[in-house]
C-alpha positions as CSV (number, residue, x, y, z in Angstrom):
1,M,-25.4,-37.5,-35.1
2,T,-25.2,-40.4,-32.6
3,K,-26.0,-39.6,-29.1
4,K,-22.5,-39.1,-27.7
5,E,-21.7,-36.5,-30.3
6,K,-22.1,-32.8,-29.3
7,S,-23.5,-30.2,-31.3
8,P,-20.8,-27.7,-32.1
9,W,-23.2,-25.0,-31.4
10,I,-22.9,-25.8,-27.4
11,W,-19.2,-24.9,-27.5
12,I,-17.8,-23.1,-30.8
13,P,-19.4,-19.8,-29.7
14,S,-17.7,-19.9,-26.0
15,L,-14.5,-21.1,-27.2
16,Y,-14.0,-18.4,-29.7
17,L,-15.4,-15.8,-27.2
18,A,-12.4,-17.4,-25.0
19,Q,-9.6,-17.1,-27.3
20,G,-10.8,-13.3,-28.7
21,T,-11.2,-11.6,-24.9
22,P,-7.9,-12.3,-23.7
23,Y,-6.0,-11.5,-26.6
24,V,-8.0,-7.8,-27.2
25,V,-7.7,-7.4,-23.1
26,V,-3.7,-7.8,-23.7
27,M,-3.2,-5.8,-26.8
28,T,-5.7,-2.7,-26.4
29,V,-7.2,-2.7,-22.7
30,A,-3.6,-2.7,-21.0
31,I,-3.2,0.6,-23.0
32,I,-6.0,2.5,-21.7
33,M,-6.0,1.0,-18.4
34,Y,-2.4,2.4,-18.0
35,K,-3.5,5.5,-19.7
36,R,-6.1,6.5,-17.2
37,L,-3.6,5.3,-14.6
38,G,-1.1,8.5,-15.3
39,I,1.4,6.5,-17.0
40,S,3.3,8.3,-19.6
41,N,3.0,7.4,-23.6
42,A,6.6,6.0,-23.8
43,D,6.5,3.4,-21.2
44,I,3.0,2.3,-22.2
45,T,4.1,1.6,-25.4
46,L,7.5,0.3,-24.6
47,Y,6.4,-2.5,-21.8
48,T,2.8,-3.1,-23.5
49,G,4.8,-3.7,-26.9
50,W,6.5,-6.5,-25.8
51,L,3.5,-8.2,-25.0
52,Y,3.6,-9.1,-29.0
53,L,6.6,-11.4,-28.0
54,P,4.3,-14.7,-27.0
55,W,2.7,-14.1,-30.8
56,V,5.9,-13.7,-32.2
57,I,7.4,-16.7,-30.8
58,K,4.1,-18.8,-31.0
59,P,5.2,-21.2,-34.2
60,F,8.5,-22.1,-32.0
61,W,6.4,-23.8,-29.4
62,S,3.5,-24.7,-31.0
63,P,4.9,-28.0,-31.7
64,L,5.4,-28.6,-27.5
65,V,1.0,-28.3,-28.1
66,D,0.8,-31.6,-30.4
67,M,3.9,-33.7,-28.6
68,F,2.2,-32.9,-24.9
69,K,-1.2,-34.0,-23.8
70,T,-4.4,-33.4,-26.1
71,K,-5.5,-30.2,-27.2
72,R,-8.5,-30.5,-25.1
73,W,-6.5,-30.8,-21.7
74,W,-4.0,-27.1,-22.9
75,I,-7.6,-25.3,-23.8
76,V,-9.4,-25.8,-20.2
77,T,-6.0,-25.7,-18.6
78,M,-5.4,-22.1,-20.3
79,Q,-8.6,-21.1,-19.6
80,L,-7.8,-21.7,-15.8
81,V,-4.3,-19.8,-16.4
82,I,-5.8,-17.0,-18.2
83,G,-8.5,-16.7,-15.4
84,A,-5.7,-16.9,-12.5
85,G,-3.9,-13.7,-15.0
86,L,-7.2,-11.9,-14.8
87,A,-7.4,-12.2,-11.2
88,G,-4.0,-11.2,-10.3
89,V,-4.2,-7.6,-12.5
90,A,-7.4,-7.2,-10.2
91,L,-5.7,-8.3,-7.5
92,T,-2.1,-5.7,-7.6
93,L,-3.8,-2.2,-8.9
94,P,-5.2,-1.4,-5.2
95,G,-1.7,-1.8,-3.9
96,P,1.9,-0.3,-4.3
97,G,4.4,-1.0,-7.3
98,Y,0.5,-1.8,-9.1
99,F,2.7,-1.2,-12.4
100,K,5.3,-3.0,-12.0
101,F,3.5,-6.4,-10.6
102,S,0.4,-5.9,-12.9
103,L,2.5,-6.1,-15.9
104,L,4.1,-9.3,-14.8
105,F,0.3,-10.9,-15.1
106,F,-0.4,-9.3,-18.4
107,W,3.0,-11.2,-19.3
108,L,1.0,-14.2,-18.1
109,L,-1.7,-13.4,-19.9
110,A,-0.2,-13.4,-23.1
111,F,1.8,-16.1,-23.0
112,S,-1.4,-18.3,-22.1
113,S,-3.7,-16.5,-24.6
114,A,-1.1,-17.2,-27.4
115,T,-0.7,-21.0,-26.2
116,H,-4.5,-20.9,-26.1
117,D,-5.3,-20.2,-29.9
118,I,-2.8,-22.7,-30.5
119,A,-4.8,-25.4,-29.0
120,V,-8.1,-23.8,-30.2
121,D,-7.6,-24.0,-33.3
122,G,-6.1,-27.2,-33.5
123,F,-8.9,-28.5,-31.7
124,Y,-11.2,-27.1,-34.0
125,M,-9.7,-28.8,-37.0
126,L,-9.9,-32.5,-34.9
127,G,-13.6,-32.1,-33.3
128,L,-15.1,-31.2,-37.2
129,D,-15.3,-33.1,-40.3
130,E,-14.7,-31.3,-43.6
131,G,-17.6,-30.1,-44.6
132,K,-18.4,-28.7,-40.6
133,Q,-15.4,-26.8,-40.6
134,A,-16.5,-24.8,-43.9
135,Y,-20.3,-24.4,-42.0
136,F,-18.6,-22.9,-38.6
137,I,-15.8,-20.9,-40.2
138,G,-18.2,-18.0,-40.3
139,I,-19.9,-18.6,-37.0
140,R,-16.3,-19.2,-35.3
141,S,-14.8,-15.4,-37.0
142,T,-18.1,-13.8,-35.2
143,F,-18.4,-14.8,-31.9
144,Y,-14.1,-13.7,-32.2
145,R,-15.2,-10.0,-33.3
146,I,-18.0,-10.4,-30.9
147,A,-15.1,-10.8,-28.1
148,V,-13.1,-8.0,-29.8
149,I,-16.1,-5.9,-29.7
150,S,-17.4,-6.3,-26.1
151,G,-13.4,-5.7,-25.1
152,Q,-12.9,-3.0,-26.8
153,G,-16.4,-1.0,-26.2
154,I,-18.6,-3.0,-23.6
155,L,-15.4,-3.8,-21.2
156,I,-14.0,0.1,-21.5
157,I,-17.7,1.5,-21.0
158,L,-18.1,-0.4,-18.0
159,A,-14.4,0.8,-16.3
160,G,-15.4,4.4,-17.6
161,Y,-18.8,3.8,-15.6
162,L,-17.0,2.2,-12.3
163,E,-14.6,5.5,-12.5
164,K,-17.3,8.0,-12.0
165,Y,-19.1,6.1,-9.0
166,Y,-16.0,4.6,-7.2
167,G,-14.6,8.2,-7.9
168,N,-11.2,6.0,-8.1
169,I,-9.7,4.6,-11.1
170,R,-7.8,2.0,-9.7
171,T,-10.7,0.3,-7.9
172,A,-12.7,0.7,-11.1
173,W,-10.3,-1.4,-13.0
174,S,-9.6,-3.4,-10.5
175,I,-13.3,-4.5,-10.5
176,T,-13.3,-4.8,-14.1
177,F,-10.8,-7.5,-14.0
178,A,-12.2,-9.3,-11.1
179,A,-15.3,-9.2,-13.0
180,L,-13.2,-10.9,-16.3
181,A,-11.5,-13.5,-14.2
182,L,-14.9,-14.5,-13.0
183,L,-16.2,-14.9,-16.5
184,F,-12.6,-16.8,-17.5
185,L,-13.6,-19.2,-14.1
186,I,-17.0,-19.9,-15.7
187,L,-15.6,-20.5,-19.0
188,F,-13.0,-23.2,-17.7
189,L,-15.6,-24.7,-15.9
190,Y,-18.4,-24.9,-18.6
191,H,-15.6,-26.0,-21.0
192,K,-14.3,-28.8,-18.9
193,F,-17.8,-30.6,-19.3
194,V,-18.7,-29.7,-22.7
195,L,-16.1,-29.6,-25.3
196,P,-16.1,-33.0,-26.8
197,R,-13.2,-35.6,-26.6
198,P,-12.3,-36.2,-30.6
199,A,-10.6,-39.7,-31.1
200,S,-7.8,-38.0,-33.2
201,D,-6.9,-35.7,-30.3
202,K,-4.1,-37.3,-28.9
203,A,-0.3,-35.8,-27.7
204,L,1.7,-36.9,-30.8
205,I,4.5,-38.1,-28.7
206,T,2.8,-40.8,-27.6
207,T,1.4,-41.8,-31.5
208,S,4.1,-41.2,-33.5
209,G,7.6,-42.8,-34.0
210,L,8.9,-39.4,-35.5
211,N,11.6,-37.4,-33.7
212,P,9.0,-33.9,-33.7
213,F,11.7,-31.7,-33.2
214,S,13.5,-32.7,-36.3
215,E,10.6,-32.6,-38.3
216,F,9.5,-29.0,-36.9
217,L,12.9,-28.2,-38.3
218,N,12.9,-29.5,-41.3
219,T,9.5,-27.6,-41.4
220,F,10.7,-24.8,-40.1
221,L,13.7,-24.2,-42.5
222,S,11.4,-25.3,-45.8
223,F,9.6,-21.8,-45.3
224,F,12.9,-19.9,-45.9
225,R,13.8,-21.9,-48.9
226,K,11.0,-21.1,-50.7
227,E,11.1,-18.8,-53.8
228,S,11.7,-15.1,-53.2
229,A,11.4,-16.0,-49.2
230,G,13.6,-12.7,-48.6
231,L,11.4,-10.3,-50.4
232,A,8.1,-11.7,-48.6
233,V,9.4,-11.6,-45.0
234,S,10.3,-8.1,-45.7
235,F,6.9,-7.2,-46.9
236,M,5.8,-9.4,-43.5
237,L,8.0,-7.0,-41.4
238,I,7.8,-3.7,-42.9
239,F,3.8,-3.4,-44.7
240,R,2.0,-2.6,-41.4
241,L,5.0,0.0,-39.8
242,G,3.0,3.0,-39.8
243,E,0.1,0.9,-38.4
244,A,1.8,-0.7,-36.0
245,Q,2.8,2.8,-34.0
246,L,-0.8,3.9,-34.8
247,V,-2.5,1.4,-32.8
248,K,-0.2,1.7,-30.0
249,M,-0.9,5.5,-29.7
250,A,-4.6,5.8,-30.9
251,S,-5.7,5.2,-27.5
252,P,-3.8,7.6,-25.8
253,F,-4.2,10.5,-28.0
254,L,-8.2,10.1,-28.2
255,L,-7.8,10.1,-23.5
256,D,-5.0,12.8,-23.5
257,P,-6.1,16.7,-22.4
258,P,-6.2,19.0,-25.4
259,E,-3.1,21.4,-23.8
260,V,-0.8,18.5,-24.6
261,G,-2.4,17.5,-28.1
262,G,-4.6,15.0,-27.6
263,L,-8.4,14.9,-27.7
264,G,-9.5,14.5,-23.9
265,L,-12.1,11.9,-24.4
266,S,-13.7,10.1,-20.9
267,T,-12.9,6.1,-20.8
268,S,-16.7,5.8,-21.8
269,E,-16.8,7.9,-24.6
270,I,-13.4,5.9,-25.8
271,G,-15.5,2.4,-25.3
272,L,-17.8,3.9,-27.3
273,V,-15.9,5.6,-30.8
274,Y,-12.8,3.2,-31.0
275,G,-14.4,0.6,-29.5
276,T,-17.5,-0.1,-31.1
277,I,-17.9,2.7,-33.4
278,G,-14.9,1.8,-34.7
279,I,-14.7,-2.0,-34.5
280,I,-17.8,-2.5,-36.4
281,A,-16.3,-0.4,-39.2
282,L,-13.4,-2.6,-39.2
283,T,-15.4,-5.8,-39.4
284,L,-17.5,-4.1,-42.1
285,G,-14.3,-3.2,-44.3
286,G,-13.0,-6.8,-44.0
287,I,-16.3,-7.9,-45.0
288,I,-16.2,-6.0,-48.4
289,G,-12.9,-6.4,-49.0
290,G,-13.5,-10.4,-49.0
291,I,-16.2,-10.1,-51.4
292,A,-14.0,-7.6,-53.6
293,A,-11.0,-9.7,-53.1
294,S,-13.0,-12.6,-54.5
295,N,-14.3,-11.3,-57.5
296,K,-10.9,-10.5,-58.9
297,G,-8.5,-11.6,-56.9
298,L,-5.4,-10.6,-54.7
299,K,-3.5,-9.4,-57.5
300,H,-6.0,-6.8,-58.9
301,W,-6.7,-5.5,-55.3
302,F,-3.8,-5.4,-54.2
303,Y,-2.2,-1.6,-54.5
304,P,-6.0,-0.5,-53.8
305,M,-6.0,-2.2,-50.5
306,A,-2.4,-1.3,-49.1
307,L,-4.3,2.6,-50.1
308,A,-6.7,2.0,-48.2
309,L,-5.5,0.6,-45.5
310,N,-2.9,3.4,-45.1
311,L,-4.1,6.7,-46.4
312,P,-6.9,7.0,-43.6
313,N,-4.7,7.3,-41.3
314,A,-4.7,10.9,-42.7
315,V,-7.7,11.1,-40.0
316,Y,-5.0,11.0,-37.4
317,V,-3.0,14.3,-38.8
318,Y,-6.6,16.2,-39.4
319,M,-7.8,15.6,-35.6
320,A,-4.1,16.1,-34.1
321,V,-4.1,19.6,-36.1
322,F,-7.5,20.6,-35.9
323,Q,-8.8,18.7,-32.1
324,P,-12.6,18.1,-33.0
325,E,-14.8,18.5,-30.0
326,S,-17.6,16.6,-30.9
327,I,-17.6,12.9,-30.2
328,W,-19.8,11.8,-33.7
329,V,-17.0,13.9,-35.8
330,I,-14.2,12.2,-34.0
331,G,-16.7,9.1,-34.0
332,A,-17.1,9.2,-37.9
333,L,-13.4,9.9,-38.8
334,V,-12.4,7.4,-36.5
335,A,-14.6,4.9,-38.6
336,I,-13.2,5.8,-41.9
337,E,-9.8,5.0,-40.5
338,Q,-11.1,1.8,-39.1
339,L,-13.1,1.0,-42.4
340,G,-10.3,1.6,-45.0
341,Y,-7.8,-0.9,-42.2
342,G,-10.5,-3.5,-42.4
343,F,-10.6,-3.5,-46.6
344,G,-6.7,-2.8,-47.1
345,F,-5.7,-5.7,-44.2
346,T,-7.8,-8.3,-46.2
347,A,-4.8,-8.4,-49.4
348,F,-2.2,-8.8,-46.2
349,M,-3.9,-11.9,-44.6
350,L,-4.7,-13.2,-48.2
351,Y,-0.8,-12.4,-48.9
352,L,0.2,-14.9,-46.0
353,I,-2.2,-17.5,-47.4
354,Y,-0.5,-17.1,-50.7
355,F,2.8,-17.5,-49.5
356,S,2.4,-20.3,-47.2
357,E,0.6,-22.8,-49.7
358,G,2.2,-26.1,-50.3
359,E,2.9,-29.3,-48.5
360,N,3.2,-27.7,-44.8
361,K,1.2,-24.6,-45.2
362,T,-0.1,-24.7,-41.9
363,A,3.3,-24.7,-40.1
364,H,4.1,-22.4,-42.7
365,Y,1.2,-19.9,-42.1
366,A,2.1,-20.3,-38.2
367,I,5.7,-18.7,-39.2
368,C,3.8,-16.0,-41.2
369,T,1.7,-14.8,-38.3
370,G,4.7,-15.0,-36.0
371,I,6.8,-12.7,-38.7
372,M,3.5,-10.5,-39.1
373,A,3.7,-10.1,-35.1
374,L,7.3,-9.4,-35.4
375,G,6.4,-6.2,-37.4
376,M,3.8,-5.1,-34.9
377,M,5.8,-5.2,-32.0
378,I,9.2,-3.9,-33.0
379,P,7.6,0.1,-33.8
380,G,4.9,-0.5,-31.4
381,V,8.0,-0.6,-28.6
382,I,8.9,2.9,-29.4
383,S,6.2,4.7,-30.8
384,G,5.7,5.9,-27.3
385,W,9.0,7.7,-27.2
386,L,8.5,9.0,-31.2
387,Q,5.2,10.2,-30.0
388,E,6.5,12.5,-27.1
389,M,9.5,13.5,-29.1
390,M,7.4,14.7,-32.1
391,G,4.4,15.3,-30.7
392,Y,1.0,14.3,-32.3
393,S,0.3,15.9,-35.1
394,H,3.9,15.0,-36.5
395,F,4.1,11.9,-34.9
396,F,0.8,10.8,-37.2
397,T,2.4,13.0,-39.8
398,W,5.6,10.1,-39.8
399,V,3.1,7.3,-39.5
400,L,1.9,8.3,-43.3
401,L,5.4,8.4,-44.4
402,C,6.0,4.7,-42.9
403,S,3.3,3.6,-45.3
404,I,6.0,4.0,-48.6
405,P,8.3,1.4,-48.3
406,G,5.7,-1.0,-48.0
407,L,3.7,0.4,-51.0
408,I,7.6,0.1,-52.9
409,I,7.9,-3.6,-51.7
410,I,4.3,-4.6,-53.2
411,R,5.4,-4.0,-56.6
412,Y,8.1,-6.5,-56.5
413,L,6.3,-9.6,-55.0
414,K,5.0,-12.2,-57.6
415,V,1.3,-13.1,-57.2
416,D,-0.9,-15.7,-59.2
417,P,-3.6,-13.3,-60.8
418,V,-6.5,-16.0,-60.4
419,F,-5.4,-16.3,-56.5
420,G,-8.3,-15.8,-54.1
421,I,-11.2,-15.4,-56.7
422,K,-14.0,-17.6,-56.3
423,K,-14.4,-20.5,-58.4
424,N,-18.2,-21.1,-59.5
C-alpha cells in the first residue's frame, strides 16, 4: 500500500452503516413511530407503503448517477441530504400537521437513501480491486446488518426509554430523530475527508462519447428479451406477496392492545423482540441458507427454501388467536418466523442473480431489485386496509394463502442444476 492509499477499513464499515440506517428508518422505524403516535393501520401502510417507490424506480435513474458527478460526490452529498431529512422529521413531529409534514421528509429520506445506495455500491467497485472486493464483501454485509439491528433494535429501545422519561411520545421521537440527524452530519464530515479518490471515479458524460440514455434503453430492453422473462418477472412480483403484507403489519400487531387483537408490547419490548431477537434470527437463517445453497445449488433447495420463507408465517396466526403474554414466547415465535424467512430469502436472491447473468448482469440485477421492490410496495400499501377489514387472525391466515401462487410458479422456472454450487 502506497502512502497515498487509504485502508478500506477506515471507510467501508462506516459507509455501509450509513447505507443501512436510512433504509431501515424509512421501511421499519417510520411504521413503529406512526403506530405509537396513534395513526391507523390503514393510513400507516397506505402512506409508508409508497415509500418503496424510490427503490422501485432506482434502476431508471441510476444512469444519472453515472453521468453527472463522481460517485464520491453523490455519497457525501446524499449523506448531507439524509441528515437534513432526519432533522426535518425531528422538527415537524412536535408541531401541528406533523403526519403530513413528516411524511414529506420521509420521501426526501427515501429518494436520497436510494440514490446513496447506487453511489455506494458503484464506489465499492471503483475503490477496490477485485481481490479486495471479495475480501470485504463479508465486512460490508456485516456492517449493513449492524445498521439494521441498531435501527430496529437499539434505536426503538431508545425511543421507548425516552417515551417513559418525557411522558410525551412526540417529544421522544423528535429527540430520537435529532440524534440520527447529528449522526449523519458526523458521517458526512467524516466521509468527506476519508473517502479515497479513485482515478476511475469520473462522470460518464465527460469520459465517453456514447449516448448514455440510448445505452441504458438498449440494456433495459435486453432484460425483457431474455428467455421466459414474463414468467421470471411474475415470480419476482408474486413470490413475496404474503411477506409484503406481513412485514407492514407485524409491528402494528405487536404494538396494538389485546382488546383490538394485538399483543400490547411497549416500544422498548418491540425493539427487543422484533428488532433484536428477530434480526439475529434472520441473519442466522441467511447464513445457513447460503451454506446450504453452496452445497447442492439453487434448484435443489428452491422448494424447501420457498416453504421455509412462507410456512413460518403461521406463528402470527397462532399469536393472533391465542395472544401469548410472555415476551419470551413471543420472541421465540418471531425468531422462528425470521429464521425461516432468512433461510428462504436466500433462494429468491439467488434466482435474481441467476436471471441477471449475461453481458449486462449489473444493470439487469438492478432491474430485478426494482421489480422486487414493486412486488413489496403494492401489497404493502393495501395491507393495513385489509387488516382493519378482516381482523388480525383472518388477515394472517390470508397472508399464508398468498404464498400459494408463488409456490406454483416455481414449478415452471428453469434453473441450471449446478447454479449456486460452490466450486472446489
